[in-house]
C-alpha positions in Angstrom: -17.7 1.3 38.0 -19.9 4.2 40.1 -22.9 6.2 38.3 -23.7 9.5 39.0 -25.9 8.7 41.6 -23.4 6.5 43.8 -24.4 3.0 43.1 -22.2 0.4 41.4 -22.7 -0.6 38.3 -21.2 -3.4 35.9 -18.4 -1.8 33.6 -19.8 -1.0 30.1 -17.1 -1.8 28.2 -16.3 -5.0 29.4 -16.8 -8.2 27.0 -19.1 -9.4 29.5 -21.6 -6.4 28.8 -25.0 -6.7 27.4 -26.6 -4.0 26.9 -30.4 -3.8 28.3 -33.1 -3.1 25.8 -35.7 -1.3 27.3 -39.3 -3.0 27.0 -40.7 -0.7 24.3 -41.2 -1.5 20.4 -37.5 -3.0 20.8 -38.8 -6.4 22.4 -41.6 -6.6 20.1 -39.1 -7.4 17.0 -36.7 -10.3 17.8 -33.1 -10.0 17.1 -30.3 -12.1 17.4 -27.8 -11.9 20.5 -25.0 -9.2 20.5 -21.8 -11.3 20.3 -18.5 -11.1 21.3 -15.9 -9.6 18.7 -13.7 -12.8 19.7 -16.4 -15.1 18.7 -15.7 -16.2 14.9 -17.9 -15.7 12.3 -19.3 -19.1 10.8 -19.6 -18.7 7.1 -19.8 -21.3 4.6 -18.3 -19.4 1.7 -16.1 -17.6 4.1 -13.0 -20.1 3.2 -13.7 -19.8 -0.5 -13.8 -16.0 -0.5 -10.7 -16.0 1.6 -8.8 -18.3 -1.3 -10.2 -15.4 -3.7 -8.4 -12.6 -1.5 -5.6 -14.5 -1.0 -5.2 -15.6 -5.5 -5.7 -11.5 -5.9 -3.3 -10.7 -3.5 -0.8 -12.8 -4.9 -1.8 -11.5 -8.5 -1.4 -7.9 -7.1 2.4 -8.6 -5.5 3.1 -10.1 -8.8 1.7 -7.2 -10.5 3.6 -4.9 -8.0 7.1 -6.4 -8.8 6.6 -6.7 -12.2 6.1 -2.9 -12.5 8.7 -2.2 -10.0 11.3 -4.4 -12.0 9.7 -2.6 -15.6 10.4 0.6 -13.8 14.4 -0.3 -12.9 14.7 -1.4 -16.6 13.3 2.0 -17.9 16.3 3.7 -15.2 19.4 1.8 -16.1 18.5 2.0 -20.0 17.9 5.9 -19.3 20.9 5.6 -17.6 23.2 3.4 -20.4 21.8 6.5 -22.9 22.7 9.6 -21.0 26.4 7.9 -20.6 26.3 7.3 -24.3 25.6 10.5 -24.8 27.7 12.2 -22.3 30.3 10.1 -24.2 29.6 11.7 -27.6 29.7 15.1 -26.2 33.1 14.6 -24.5 33.9 13.5 -27.9 32.6 16.2 -29.9 34.5 19.1 -27.4 37.7 17.0 -27.8 37.5 17.0 -31.5 36.5 21.1 -31.6 39.5 22.1 -29.3 41.7 20.5 -31.3 40.2 22.1 -34.7 40.4 25.1 -32.6 44.2 24.3 -32.1 45.3 23.5 -35.1 43.6 26.9 -36.5 45.5 28.7 -34.2 48.7 27.0 -35.0 48.1 28.1 -38.9 47.2 31.9 -38.0 50.8 32.3 -36.4 
């Protein structure tokens, strides 16, 4: 990569690039060397944490599935109630029409 002055410098965005600290107060405090993101992080509790996370996700998925199932059941129940109410209204309307017709015939 070219700098503003025109000299060739290493690419600051490459994985091999390691920033060099200036020799001031930063040099006095020891810091761990930077690691690449592609390097695995080693931790003893990592596997246990992963298992817990997976178990929690499975529980969440089951909960979501149960909620979805209950919601669908409620919707079906609501549809059944609406159908029954609609049928009842039709029957009531039919009875009312027949009563009106019979009244007309009696008055004539």
